[in-house]
C-alpha positions in Angstrom: 0.0 0.0 0.0 1.4 3.4 -0.9 2.5 5.7 2.0 0.6 8.9 2.2 1.1 11.8 4.7 -1.4 12.1 7.5 -4.0 14.6 6.5 -3.8 17.7 8.7 -7.6 18.0 8.6 -7.8 14.9 10.7 -6.6 16.8 13.7 -3.2 17.4 15.3 -0.8 15.0 16.9 0.3 16.1 20.4 3.9 15.0 21.4 4.1 15.4 25.2 7.1 15.3 27.5 10.7 16.2 27.7 12.4 18.9 25.6 16.1 19.2 26.4 19.6 19.8 25.1 21.8 16.8 24.4 25.5 17.5 25.0 27.1 15.1 22.6 30.8 14.8 21.7 29.9 16.5 18.4 28.2 19.4 20.0 25.0 20.6 21.6 21.8 19.3 20.0 18.1 19.9 20.8 16.4 16.6 21.7 14.1 14.7 23.9 12.1 11.8 22.5 8.8 13.6 22.1 10.5 16.5 20.2 12.4 14.1 18.0 9.2 12.3 17.1 7.4 15.6 16.5 10.0 16.7 14.0 9.9 13.5 12.0 6.1 13.5 12.0 6.1 17.0 10.7 8.5 16.0 7.9 6.0 13.3 7.0 3.3 15.9 6.6 1.5 15.7 10.0 0.1 18.7 11.9 2.1 18.4 15.2 2.2 20.3 18.4 4.9 20.0 21.1 3.6 20.0 24.6 6.4 20.6 27.1 7.9 23.2 29.5 11.2 25.1 29.2 13.0 27.5 31.5 12.9 31.3 31.3 16.5 31.1 30.1 18.6 31.4 26.9 18.5 27.6 26.2 14.7 27.7 26.6 14.4 30.7 24.2 16.6 28.9 21.6 14.7 25.6 22.1 11.4 27.3 21.2 12.9 28.9 18.2 14.3 25.7 16.9 11.0 23.7 17.5 9.2 26.3 15.4 11.9 26.2 12.7 11.0 22.5 12.2 7.4 23.5 11.6 6.2 22.1 14.9 3.7 24.3 16.8 4.9 25.8 20.0 1.7 27.4 21.3 1.5 24.7 24.1 5.1 25.1 25.2 5.0 26.5 28.8 7.7 28.6 30.3 8.8 27.9 33.9 9.9 31.0 35.9 12.4 29.1 38.1 13.3 25.7 36.8 16.0 25.5 34.0 15.5 24.1 30.5 16.3 20.4 30.4 19.9 19.3 29.8 21.5 15.9 29.2 25.2 14.8 29.1 25.5 12.1 26.5 28.5 9.8 26.1 28.8 7.7 22.9 30.6 4.3 22.9 32.7 3.1 19.9 29.7 1.1 18.6 27.6 4.3 18.5 25.4 3.4 21.5 24.7 6.2 23.9 24.6 6.6 27.7 22.6 9.5 29.3 23.1 11.7 32.4 19.7 13.4 32.6 20.0 16.4 34.9 17.2 17.3 37.4 15.1 19.1 38.2 14.2 20.5 34.9 11.3 22.6 33.6 9.7 19.7 31.8 9.2 18.0 35.2 6.7 20.7 36.0 4.1 20.6 33.1 0.9 22.2 34.4 -2.6 21.2 33.6 -4.6 24.0 31.8 -8.1 24.1 30.3 -6.6 24.7 26.9 -4.3 21.7 27.2 -7.2 19.4 28.1 -9.4 20.8 25.3 -6.6 20.2 22.7 -6.1 16.7 24.0 -9.8 15.9 23.7 -9.7 17.0 20.0 -6.3 15.5 19.0 -5.9 12.7 16.5 -3.1 11.1 18.5 -1.1 11.7 21.6 2.5 10.5 21.8 3.9 10.1 25.4 6.6 8.3 27.2 7.7 7.0 30.6 10.7 9.3 31.2 8.6 12.4 31.3 6.6 10.9 34.2 9.5 10.9 36.6 7.9 13.9 38.5 4.4 13.8 39.9 3.4 17.2 38.4 3.9 16.2 34.8 2.7 12.7 35.5 -0.6 14.0 36.8 -1.0 16.4 33.8 -0.3 13.6 31.3 -2.8 11.2 32.9 -5.5 13.8 32.8 -4.7 14.4 29.1 -5.0 10.7 28.3 -8.7 10.6 29.2 -9.5 11.1 25.6 -10.6 9.2 22.5 -7.3 10.1 20.7 -5.0 7.3 19.7 -2.6 7.0 22.6 1.0 6.0 21.6 3.4 5.0 24.3 7.2 5.2 23.8 8.7 3.0 26.6 11.9 4.8 27.5 13.7 3.2 30.4 16.5 5.5 31.5 17.8 4.4 35.0 17.1 5.5 37.6 13.9 6.7 36.0 12.6 3.2 35.2 9.7 2.8 37.6 7.7 -0.4 37.1 4.4 1.0 38.3 4.6 4.0 36.0 5.3 1.6 33.1 2.4 -0.6 34.2 0.0 2.4 34.4 1.2 3.7 31.0 0.7 0.4 29.3 -2.9 0.3 30.6 -3.6 3.7 29.0 -1.9 3.0 25.6 -3.3 1.8 22.3 0.1 1.6 20.6 3.4 0.6 22.3 6.9 1.0 21.0 10.0 -0.3 22.9 13.3 -1.9 22.2 14.3 -5.5 22.8 16.2 -4.8 26.0 13.2 -2.9 27.4 11.0 -5.8 26.4 13.2 -8.2 28.4 12.8 -5.8 31.4 9.0 -5.9 31.0 9.0 -9.6 30.6 10.8 -9.9 34.0 8.5 -7.4 35.7 5.2 -8.8 34.5 6.1 -12.5 34.2 5.9 -12.7 30.4 7.4 -16.0 29.1 8.3 -17.6 25.8 10.1 -16.3 22.7 9.7 -12.6 21.6 6.6 -13.3 19.6 4.8 -14.9 22.5 6.0 -12.3 25.0 4.7 -9.6 22.8 1.4 -11.2 22.3 1.0 -11.7 26.0 1.9 -8.1 26.7 -0.7 -6.9 24.1 -3.4 -9.2 25.6 -2.6 -8.3 29.2 -2.7 -4.5 28.7 -5.1 -4.4 25.8 -2.9 -2.5 23.4 -3.7 -3.6 19.8 -0.3 -2.7 18.4 3.2 -3.4 19.9 6.4 -2.8 18.0 9.8 -4.0 19.3 12.9 -2.5 17.8 16.0 -4.6 17.6 18.9 -2.2 16.8 20.8 -3.4 13.7 18.5 -6.4 13.4 15.5 -4.4 12.5 12.1 -4.7 14.2 9.1 -6.8 14.9 5.5 -5.7 14.9 2.3 -7.2 16.4 -0.7 -5.5 14.9 -4.3 -6.8 15.5 -2.9 -10.3 16.1 -0.6 -10.3 13.0 3.1 -10.8 13.5 5.6 -9.2 11.1 9.4 -8.8 11.1 12.0 -6.8 9.2 15.7 -7.5 9.3 16.8 -3.8 9.2 19.4 -2.1 7.1 23.2 -2.3 7.4 24.6 1.2 7.8 27.7 2.9 9.2 26.5 4.1 12.6 27.6 7.5 13.9 25.3 7.5 17.0 22.0 5.9 17.8 20.5 9.0 19.5 17.0 9.5 18.2 17.0 6.6 15.7 14.1 5.0 17.6 12.2 8.3 17.6 12.5 8.6 13.8 11.3 5.0 13.6 8.3 5.7 15.8 7.2 8.8 13.9 7.1 6.8 10.6 5.4 3.9 12.3 2.7 6.2 13.7 2.2 8.0 10.3 1.8 4.6 8.7 -0.7 3.4 11.3 -2.8 6.5 10.9 -2.9 5.9 7.1 -3.6 2.2 7.2 -0.2 1.2 5.6 0.3 -2.5 5.2 2.4 -4.1 8.0 5.4 -5.1 5.8 5.6 -1.7 4.2 5.2 0.0 7.6 8.2 -1.9 9.0 10.2 -1.2 5.9 9.6 2.5 6.0 10.2 2.8 9.8 13.4 0.9 9.6 14.6 2.9 6.7 14.3 6.2 8.6 15.6 4.8 11.8 18.7 3.6 10.0 19.2 6.9 8.3 19.1 8.8 11.6 21.8 6.4 13.0 24.1 7.5 10.3 23.9 11.2 11.4 25.0 13.2 14.4 22.1 13.9 16.8 18.5 12.9 16.8 17.1 15.1 14.1 19.5 15.6 11.2 19.7 19.1 9.7 19.1 17.5 6.3 16.0 15.4 7.1 15.4 12.9 4.4 12.6 13.5 1.9 10.0 11.1 3.2 7.7 10.8 0.1 9.9 9.2 -2.5 11.4 6.3 -0.5 8.2 5.8 1.5 6.0 5.7 -1.5 7.4 2.3 -2.4 5.3 -0.5 -1.1 
């Protein structure tokens, strides 16, 4: 089935959570999983709004400018009068895998509930959220109130020790319609929730237990597997020269969601998502300055 961009008339997609600066060996890059997903969704043609909180500081001002530069709406970005804009020290191993030192507290820990926010959540086409942004009770409460909606709820499991709370993950799974996680995170969940068997069986049990109709497991250089309405599909991935893996899963998730919203066939969906995830891994930072043109490669089914 051909890939088509999500129609903006269907309603916006809200990407909720952390917006922060990644201090990588190659320099300072704006990041945070929800922001990365938002940028790639916008490149795929979706109407996207970033919902986060930044500090009343120079990094916060620049963050808002850069979000807008990617075509992502910033009208729901809050400014905190006292907490600083999020900042992460990132170290990259020889194989390209990254380790994160996520400083706290940060402004995105203090996302406030507002009537406008709840109204927009009620009217949204989809809401993308993660587990990391829920490390603080203020943002966690706001997010849970937002998720009381008929919008498609898309969970990005993002276990970053020490912010890998089992009960937060359990609650998030119960609220989600679509779940994306990597193979290591799936092993953690299998241990926590007594899920047994091979990857396909574990994934099916997770989906049945938490009533999420779509679960996608990324496998690094080995591609990804997708369970969708009981159908199991796999893709071997693409062999590329990795610079760093920061944000490759976020690019993957954006294309996965775009395809789900358009009814793209499972095999094509995995092909497209792996293609963009692999491309991001060949670049520095989570959102390459020269984002790929989504339409030509993704139009191939």
